[in-house]
BALOBA-1460 file (C-alpha; in Angstrom, 3 decimals):
// residues 264
<rec num="1" residu="m" x="1.453" y="-4.850" z="20.523"/>
<rec num="2" residu="l" x="1.119" y="-7.418" z="17.722"/>
<rec num="3" residu="k" x="1.887" y="-11.122" z="18.162"/>
<rec num="4" residu="i" x="1.378" y="-13.504" z="15.246"/>
<rec num="5" residu="t" x="2.159" y="-17.187" z="15.759"/>
<rec num="6" residu="n" x="2.425" y="-19.940" z="13.211"/>
<rec num="7" residu="l" x="-0.001" y="-18.292" z="10.738"/>
<rec num="8" residu="h" x="-0.976" y="-20.359" z="7.712"/>
<rec num="9" residu="k" x="-3.251" y="-19.412" z="4.819"/>
<rec num="10" residu="t" x="-3.814" y="-21.366" z="1.536"/>
<rec num="11" residu="f" x="-6.160" y="-20.152" z="-1.167"/>
<rec num="12" residu="n" x="-8.048" y="-22.600" z="-3.430"/>
<rec num="13" residu="p" x="-6.716" y="-25.695" z="-1.604"/>
<rec num="14" residu="g" x="-6.850" y="-28.940" z="-3.586"/>
<rec num="15" residu="t" x="-7.185" y="-27.200" z="-6.997"/>
<rec num="16" residu="v" x="-4.808" y="-26.331" z="-9.768"/>
<rec num="17" residu="n" x="-4.972" y="-22.727" z="-8.464"/>
<rec num="18" residu="e" x="-3.775" y="-23.626" z="-4.985"/>
<rec num="19" residu="k" x="-1.597" y="-20.924" z="-3.520"/>
<rec num="20" residu="k" x="0.139" y="-21.017" z="-0.122"/>
<rec num="21" residu="a" x="0.112" y="-17.352" z="0.826"/>
<rec num="22" residu="l" x="1.289" y="-17.622" z="4.408"/>
<rec num="23" residu="d" x="3.471" y="-20.492" z="5.571"/>
<rec num="24" residu="g" x="3.838" y="-20.714" z="9.362"/>
<rec num="25" residu="l" x="4.547" y="-16.988" z="9.733"/>
<rec num="26" residu="d" x="5.715" y="-15.701" z="13.178"/>
<rec num="27" residu="l" x="5.866" y="-11.970" z="13.886"/>
<rec num="28" residu="h" x="6.131" y="-10.025" z="17.148"/>
<rec num="29" residu="i" x="5.957" y="-6.203" z="17.023"/>
<rec num="30" residu="k" x="6.640" y="-4.161" z="20.176"/>
<rec num="31" residu="d" x="4.613" y="-1.139" z="21.246"/>
<rec num="32" residu="g" x="5.804" y="1.897" z="19.326"/>
<rec num="33" residu="d" x="7.601" y="-0.017" z="16.582"/>
<rec num="34" residu="f" x="7.364" y="1.306" z="12.994"/>
<rec num="35" residu="v" x="7.878" y="-1.795" z="10.790"/>
<rec num="36" residu="t" x="8.221" y="-1.588" z="7.043"/>
<rec num="37" residu="v" x="7.403" y="-4.716" z="4.949"/>
<rec num="38" residu="i" x="8.909" y="-5.370" z="1.502"/>
<rec num="39" residu="g" x="8.674" y="-8.352" z="-0.829"/>
<rec num="40" residu="g" x="8.028" y="-9.349" z="-4.423"/>
<rec num="41" residu="n" x="4.592" y="-10.081" z="-5.944"/>
<rec num="42" residu="g" x="2.930" y="-13.038" z="-4.216"/>
<rec num="43" residu="a" x="5.270" y="-12.829" z="-1.205"/>
<rec num="44" residu="g" x="2.307" y="-12.611" z="1.167"/>
<rec num="45" residu="k" x="2.411" y="-8.978" z="2.225"/>
<rec num="46" residu="s" x="-1.168" y="-8.089" z="1.546"/>
<rec num="47" residu="t" x="-2.450" y="-11.477" z="2.793"/>
<rec num="48" residu="l" x="-0.681" y="-10.765" z="6.098"/>
<rec num="49" residu="l" x="-2.322" y="-7.360" z="6.402"/>
<rec num="50" residu="n" x="-5.745" y="-8.723" z="5.494"/>
<rec num="51" residu="a" x="-5.310" y="-11.517" z="8.034"/>
<rec num="52" residu="i" x="-4.649" y="-8.935" z="10.753"/>
<rec num="53" residu="c" x="-7.749" y="-6.982" z="9.681"/>
<rec num="54" residu="g" x="-9.947" y="-10.111" z="9.575"/>
<rec num="55" residu="v" x="-10.559" y="-10.101" z="5.831"/>
<rec num="56" residu="w" x="-9.233" y="-13.663" z="5.685"/>
<rec num="57" residu="k" x="-9.617" y="-16.270" z="8.337"/>
<rec num="58" residu="p" x="-6.331" y="-18.166" z="8.716"/>
<rec num="59" residu="d" x="-6.228" y="-21.912" z="8.277"/>
<rec num="60" residu="c" x="-4.402" y="-22.106" z="11.615"/>
<rec num="61" residu="g" x="-2.311" y="-19.900" z="13.836"/>
<rec num="62" residu="r" x="-2.989" y="-17.060" z="16.270"/>
<rec num="63" residu="i" x="-3.167" y="-13.294" z="16.008"/>
<rec num="64" residu="e" x="-3.031" y="-11.091" z="19.164"/>
<rec num="65" residu="i" x="-3.327" y="-7.324" z="19.386"/>
<rec num="66" residu="d" x="-2.314" y="-5.728" z="22.685"/>
<rec num="67" residu="g" x="-2.690" y="-9.133" z="24.416"/>
<rec num="68" residu="v" x="-6.196" y="-9.805" z="22.995"/>
<rec num="69" residu="d" x="-6.707" y="-12.854" z="20.819"/>
<rec num="70" residu="v" x="-8.451" y="-11.573" z="17.661"/>
<rec num="71" residu="t" x="-7.896" y="-14.654" z="15.494"/>
<rec num="72" residu="n" x="-11.604" y="-15.476" z="15.299"/>
<rec num="73" residu="m" x="-12.927" y="-12.053" z="16.047"/>
<rec num="74" residu="p" x="-15.085" y="-10.615" z="13.217"/>
<rec num="75" residu="d" x="-13.502" y="-7.766" z="11.319"/>
<rec num="76" residu="y" x="-16.038" y="-5.131" z="12.484"/>
<rec num="77" residu="k" x="-15.082" y="-5.843" z="16.117"/>
<rec num="78" residu="r" x="-11.306" y="-5.932" z="15.688"/>
<rec num="79" residu="a" x="-11.575" y="-2.653" z="13.732"/>
<rec num="80" residu="a" x="-11.664" y="-0.962" z="17.214"/>
<rec num="81" residu="y" x="-7.977" y="-1.788" z="17.515"/>
<rec num="82" residu="l" x="-6.939" y="-0.776" z="14.003"/>
<rec num="83" residu="g" x="-6.409" y="2.195" z="11.704"/>
<rec num="84" residu="r" x="-5.838" y="1.510" z="8.013"/>
<rec num="85" residu="v" x="-4.870" y="3.464" z="4.938"/>
<rec num="86" residu="f" x="-5.335" y="1.700" z="1.564"/>
<rec num="87" residu="q" x="-3.317" y="1.846" z="-1.614"/>
<rec num="88" residu="d" x="-6.217" y="3.434" z="-3.529"/>
<rec num="89" residu="p" x="-6.722" y="7.113" z="-2.508"/>
<rec num="90" residu="m" x="-10.412" y="6.684" z="-3.317"/>
<rec num="91" residu="k" x="-10.849" y="4.325" z="-0.399"/>
<rec num="92" residu="g" x="-11.061" y="5.244" z="3.286"/>
<rec num="93" residu="t" x="-13.118" y="8.425" z="2.818"/>
<rec num="94" residu="a" x="-16.652" y="9.492" z="1.888"/>
<rec num="95" residu="p" x="-16.044" y="11.493" z="-1.322"/>
<rec num="96" residu="d" x="-19.380" y="13.340" z="-1.340"/>
<rec num="97" residu="m" x="-18.898" y="14.659" z="2.247"/>
<rec num="98" residu="e" x="-16.836" y="17.602" z="3.397"/>
<rec num="99" residu="i" x="-13.331" y="17.188" z="4.836"/>
<rec num="100" residu="a" x="-14.685" y="18.271" z="8.206"/>
<rec num="101" residu="e" x="-17.499" y="15.740" z="8.031"/>
<rec num="102" residu="n" x="-15.067" y="12.931" z="7.183"/>
<rec num="103" residu="l" x="-12.891" y="13.816" z="10.184"/>
<rec num="104" residu="a" x="-16.038" y="13.954" z="12.395"/>
<rec num="105" residu="i" x="-16.958" y="10.423" z="11.318"/>
<rec num="106" residu="a" x="-13.425" y="9.267" z="12.254"/>
<rec num="107" residu="a" x="-13.625" y="11.123" z="15.617"/>
<rec num="108" residu="r" x="-16.946" y="9.440" z="16.458"/>
<rec num="109" residu="r" x="-15.738" y="5.932" z="15.620"/>
<rec num="110" residu="g" x="-16.828" y="3.426" z="18.253"/>
<rec num="111" residu="t" x="-19.214" y="5.809" z="20.000"/>
<rec num="112" residu="k" x="-23.001" y="5.719" z="20.065"/>
<rec num="113" residu="r" x="-24.742" y="7.862" z="17.434"/>
<rec num="114" residu="r" x="-27.200" y="10.588" z="18.432"/>
<rec num="115" residu="l" x="-29.329" y="13.046" z="16.512"/>
<rec num="116" residu="v" x="-27.097" y="16.125" z="16.952"/>
<rec num="117" residu="k" x="-25.397" y="18.537" z="14.617"/>
<rec num="118" residu="g" x="-22.818" y="16.727" z="12.456"/>
<rec num="119" residu="v" x="-19.866" y="19.032" z="13.052"/>
<rec num="120" residu="r" x="-19.930" y="21.563" z="15.897"/>
<rec num="121" residu="k" x="-18.145" y="24.926" z="15.676"/>
<rec num="122" residu="a" x="-15.479" y="23.915" z="18.237"/>
<rec num="123" residu="e" x="-14.824" y="20.694" z="16.358"/>
<rec num="124" residu="r" x="-14.464" y="22.505" z="13.061"/>
<rec num="125" residu="e" x="-11.781" y="24.741" z="14.591"/>
<rec num="126" residu="e" x="-10.028" y="21.738" z="16.029"/>
<rec num="127" residu="y" x="-10.012" y="20.066" z="12.617"/>
<rec num="128" residu="r" x="-8.790" y="23.246" z="10.978"/>
<rec num="129" residu="q" x="-5.728" y="23.229" z="13.266"/>
<rec num="130" residu="l" x="-5.194" y="19.542" z="12.646"/>
<rec num="131" residu="l" x="-5.285" y="20.038" z="8.876"/>
<rec num="132" residu="a" x="-2.802" y="22.923" z="9.120"/>
<rec num="133" residu="t" x="-0.202" y="20.465" z="10.444"/>
<rec num="134" residu="l" x="-0.269" y="18.759" z="7.014"/>
<rec num="135" residu="e" x="1.010" y="21.951" z="5.367"/>
<rec num="136" residu="l" x="-1.173" y="21.335" z="2.291"/>
<rec num="137" residu="g" x="-3.489" y="24.313" z="2.680"/>
<rec num="138" residu="l" x="-6.450" y="22.057" z="3.456"/>
<rec num="139" residu="e" x="-7.315" y="24.066" z="6.568"/>
<rec num="140" residu="d" x="-8.693" y="26.683" z="4.153"/>
<rec num="141" residu="r" x="-10.728" y="24.070" z="2.279"/>
<rec num="142" residu="i" x="-12.298" y="22.346" z="5.257"/>
<rec num="143" residu="g" x="-15.763" y="22.671" z="3.683"/>
<rec num="144" residu="a" x="-14.661" y="21.139" z="0.354"/>
<rec num="145" residu="k" x="-15.883" y="17.706" z="-0.753"/>
<rec num="146" residu="v" x="-13.148" y="15.098" z="-0.321"/>
<rec num="147" residu="g" x="-13.837" y="13.775" z="-3.792"/>
<rec num="148" residu="l" x="-12.463" y="17.070" z="-5.206"/>
<rec num="149" residu="l" x="-9.024" y="16.581" z="-3.580"/>
<rec num="150" residu="s" x="-5.960" y="15.275" z="-5.310"/>
<rec num="151" residu="g" x="-4.705" y="11.742" z="-4.587"/>
<rec num="152" residu="g" x="-1.993" y="12.999" z="-2.222"/>
<rec num="153" residu="q" x="-4.326" y="15.370" z="-0.366"/>
<rec num="154" residu="r" x="-6.825" y="12.597" z="0.042"/>
<rec num="155" residu="q" x="-4.245" y="10.160" z="1.419"/>
<rec num="156" residu="a" x="-3.125" y="12.833" z="3.916"/>
<rec num="157" residu="v" x="-6.696" y="13.274" z="5.085"/>
<rec num="158" residu="t" x="-7.077" y="9.476" z="5.307"/>
<rec num="159" residu="l" x="-3.940" y="9.325" z="7.443"/>
<rec num="160" residu="l" x="-5.452" y="11.883" z="9.852"/>
<rec num="161" residu="m" x="-8.679" y="9.893" z="9.968"/>
<rec num="162" residu="a" x="-6.861" y="6.586" z="10.575"/>
<rec num="163" residu="s" x="-4.789" y="8.011" z="13.424"/>
<rec num="164" residu="l" x="-7.351" y="10.322" z="15.032"/>
<rec num="165" residu="k" x="-8.394" y="7.816" z="17.698"/>
<rec num="166" residu="r" x="-4.808" y="6.597" z="18.231"/>
<rec num="167" residu="p" x="-5.368" y="2.960" z="17.212"/>
<rec num="168" residu="k" x="-3.381" y="0.141" z="18.805"/>
<rec num="169" residu="l" x="-2.013" y="-0.622" z="15.346"/>
<rec num="170" residu="l" x="-1.781" y="1.513" z="12.225"/>
<rec num="171" residu="l" x="-1.748" y="-0.430" z="8.964"/>
<rec num="172" residu="l" x="-0.438" y="1.246" z="5.772"/>
<rec num="173" residu="d" x="-1.155" y="-0.832" z="2.721"/>
<rec num="174" residu="e" x="1.201" y="0.532" z="-0.002"/>
<rec num="175" residu="h" x="-0.438" y="3.909" z="0.677"/>
<rec num="176" residu="t" x="1.837" y="5.811" z="-1.694"/>
<rec num="177" residu="a" x="1.916" y="3.348" z="-4.582"/>
<rec num="178" residu="a" x="-0.689" y="5.204" z="-6.629"/>
<rec num="179" residu="l" x="1.005" y="8.609" z="-6.240"/>
<rec num="180" residu="d" x="3.653" y="10.342" z="-8.244"/>
<rec num="181" residu="p" x="7.138" y="10.401" z="-6.649"/>
<rec num="182" residu="k" x="6.971" y="13.977" z="-5.366"/>
<rec num="183" residu="t" x="3.549" y="13.500" z="-3.821"/>
<rec num="184" residu="a" x="4.524" y="10.100" z="-2.442"/>
<rec num="185" residu="a" x="7.510" y="11.672" z="-0.673"/>
<rec num="186" residu="k" x="5.254" y="14.323" z="0.873"/>
<rec num="187" residu="v" x="2.768" y="11.728" z="2.158"/>
<rec num="188" residu="l" x="5.618" y="9.679" z="3.640"/>
<rec num="189" residu="e" x="6.918" y="12.765" z="5.348"/>
<rec num="190" residu="i" x="3.446" y="13.343" z="6.843"/>
<rec num="191" residu="t" x="3.277" y="9.639" z="7.808"/>
<rec num="192" residu="d" x="6.538" y="9.822" z="9.710"/>
<rec num="193" residu="r" x="5.358" y="12.900" z="11.585"/>
<rec num="194" residu="i" x="1.963" y="11.511" z="12.538"/>
<rec num="195" residu="v" x="3.467" y="8.135" z="13.645"/>
<rec num="196" residu="e" x="6.145" y="9.861" z="15.752"/>
<rec num="197" residu="e" x="3.880" y="12.503" z="17.334"/>
<rec num="198" residu="n" x="1.206" y="9.944" z="18.285"/>
<rec num="199" residu="k" x="3.701" y="7.147" z="19.135"/>
<rec num="200" residu="l" x="1.725" y="4.740" z="16.957"/>
<rec num="201" residu="t" x="2.684" y="1.076" z="16.445"/>
<rec num="202" residu="t" x="2.787" y="0.904" z="12.638"/>
<rec num="203" residu="l" x="3.059" y="-1.764" z="9.974"/>
<rec num="204" residu="m" x="3.711" y="-0.287" z="6.494"/>
<rec num="205" residu="i" x="3.798" y="-2.345" z="3.371"/>
<rec num="206" residu="t" x="5.732" y="-0.718" z="0.588"/>
<rec num="207" residu="h" x="6.720" y="-1.575" z="-3.008"/>
<rec num="208" residu="n" x="9.896" y="0.470" z="-2.780"/>
<rec num="209" residu="m" x="13.068" y="-0.799" z="-1.135"/>
<rec num="210" residu="k" x="14.484" y="2.694" z="-0.639"/>
<rec num="211" residu="d" x="11.343" y="3.711" z="1.264"/>
<rec num="212" residu="a" x="11.410" y="0.486" z="3.301"/>
<rec num="213" residu="i" x="14.996" y="1.332" z="4.368"/>
<rec num="214" residu="a" x="14.427" y="5.098" z="4.926"/>
<rec num="215" residu="h" x="11.326" y="4.849" z="7.125"/>
<rec num="216" residu="g" x="10.621" y="3.115" z="10.402"/>
<rec num="217" residu="n" x="12.954" y="1.437" z="12.940"/>
<rec num="218" residu="r" x="12.565" y="-2.131" z="11.649"/>
<rec num="219" residu="l" x="12.342" y="-3.814" z="8.251"/>
<rec num="220" residu="i" x="11.076" y="-7.253" z="7.375"/>
<rec num="221" residu="m" x="11.305" y="-8.897" z="3.952"/>
<rec num="222" residu="m" x="8.891" y="-11.629" z="2.859"/>
<rec num="223" residu="s" x="9.118" y="-14.462" z="0.360"/>
<rec num="224" residu="d" x="6.688" y="-17.335" z="-0.242"/>
<rec num="225" residu="g" x="4.608" y="-16.487" z="2.805"/>
<rec num="226" residu="k" x="7.517" y="-16.360" z="5.224"/>
<rec num="227" residu="i" x="9.710" y="-13.654" z="6.745"/>
<rec num="228" residu="v" x="13.196" y="-14.228" z="5.407"/>
<rec num="229" residu="v" x="14.892" y="-10.963" z="6.505"/>
<rec num="230" residu="d" x="14.353" y="-9.054" z="9.731"/>
<rec num="231" residu="v" x="16.606" y="-6.099" z="10.600"/>
<rec num="232" residu="e" x="16.200" y="-3.203" z="13.016"/>
<rec num="233" residu="g" x="17.955" y="-0.366" z="14.816"/>
<rec num="234" residu="e" x="21.504" y="0.604" z="13.767"/>
<rec num="235" residu="e" x="21.754" y="-2.357" z="11.367"/>
<rec num="236" residu="k" x="18.719" y="-1.109" z="9.452"/>
<rec num="237" residu="k" x="20.009" y="2.538" z="9.342"/>
<rec num="238" residu="k" x="23.201" y="1.338" z="7.614"/>
<rec num="239" residu="l" x="21.420" y="-0.698" z="4.972"/>
<rec num="240" residu="t" x="21.604" y="-0.040" z="1.250"/>
<rec num="241" residu="v" x="19.430" y="-1.558" z="-1.466"/>
<rec num="242" residu="e" x="22.412" y="-3.767" z="-2.418"/>
<rec num="243" residu="d" x="22.783" y="-4.955" z="1.163"/>
<rec num="244" residu="l" x="19.127" y="-5.832" z="1.310"/>
<rec num="245" residu="l" x="19.265" y="-7.783" z="-1.972"/>
<rec num="246" residu="h" x="22.239" y="-9.703" z="-0.626"/>
<rec num="247" residu="l" x="20.430" y="-10.545" z="2.626"/>
<rec num="248" residu="f" x="17.432" y="-11.734" z="0.596"/>
<rec num="249" residu="v" x="19.531" y="-14.062" z="-1.604"/>
<rec num="250" residu="k" x="21.409" y="-15.405" z="1.425"/>
<rec num="251" residu="a" x="18.193" y="-16.126" z="3.392"/>
<rec num="252" residu="s" x="15.965" y="-17.374" z="0.568"/>
<rec num="253" residu="g" x="18.424" y="-18.872" z="-1.896"/>
<rec num="254" residu="d" x="16.609" y="-17.036" z="-4.741"/>
<rec num="255" residu="e" x="17.209" y="-13.860" z="-6.708"/>
<rec num="256" residu="f" x="14.898" y="-10.936" z="-5.995"/>
<rec num="257" residu="v" x="13.134" y="-10.349" z="-9.319"/>
<rec num="258" residu="d" x="10.772" y="-7.430" z="-8.609"/>
<rec num="259" residu="d" x="12.447" y="-4.543" z="-10.490"/>
<rec num="260" residu="r" x="9.737" y="-2.113" z="-9.437"/>
<rec num="261" residu="a" x="10.686" y="-2.620" z="-5.761"/>
<rec num="262" residu="v" x="14.393" y="-2.268" z="-6.479"/>
<rec num="263" residu="l" x="14.261" y="0.730" z="-8.766"/>
<rec num="264" residu="g" x="11.403" y="2.584" z="-7.025"/>
């Protein structure tokens, strides 16, 4: 579903601020895989996600989604293949619009706009049932402005919006980093359920090693713009944080120094 080949990206080349963010990165993700991505600050995680979305144009390399070469495709066109949830709960929704209206916008994504009623009665009932699956009581607040929701509630709604059209690839950009631990755990539980029920191919960046191990069927670890650890299946299920740190040191030759990722 995602094939990245020899991807390079350097920011501010030829200056004192030159930074090689991606260094010949190769990554193949199968249809239905749920891949978690972990790494220290500056490892290249966000640059990778932004390259997939078309925020950055790579210096060289190739990006394919479901067999389509999107490397030079503008971001607004490749958005048809993608769903994305950002780290900031304030992004991804229209705060001054109702929950139902936000979901209606997501449902109409990629279709031609017409002068018709924004949210029809049948749609509102459909969204009510969808919101009930979150178990957050939002089905009873379907007319509330999204800007009045808590961070966790807002991320849950954004997850619904991002997955509503069953994108080829769901991108989760540290989507629980701004939440308190209890709320983050609830959002991750909702994430697992949505991904499994919709059989979505998913790439989730996380700042927390425990979450990277506990979620998904495959884990990759990045350092200096490269993938240095790649484990999946039974091997991933048996991992501990200590095992992961050992693999990182063995593969990269460096100590992992991001305490936030290790301690959660």
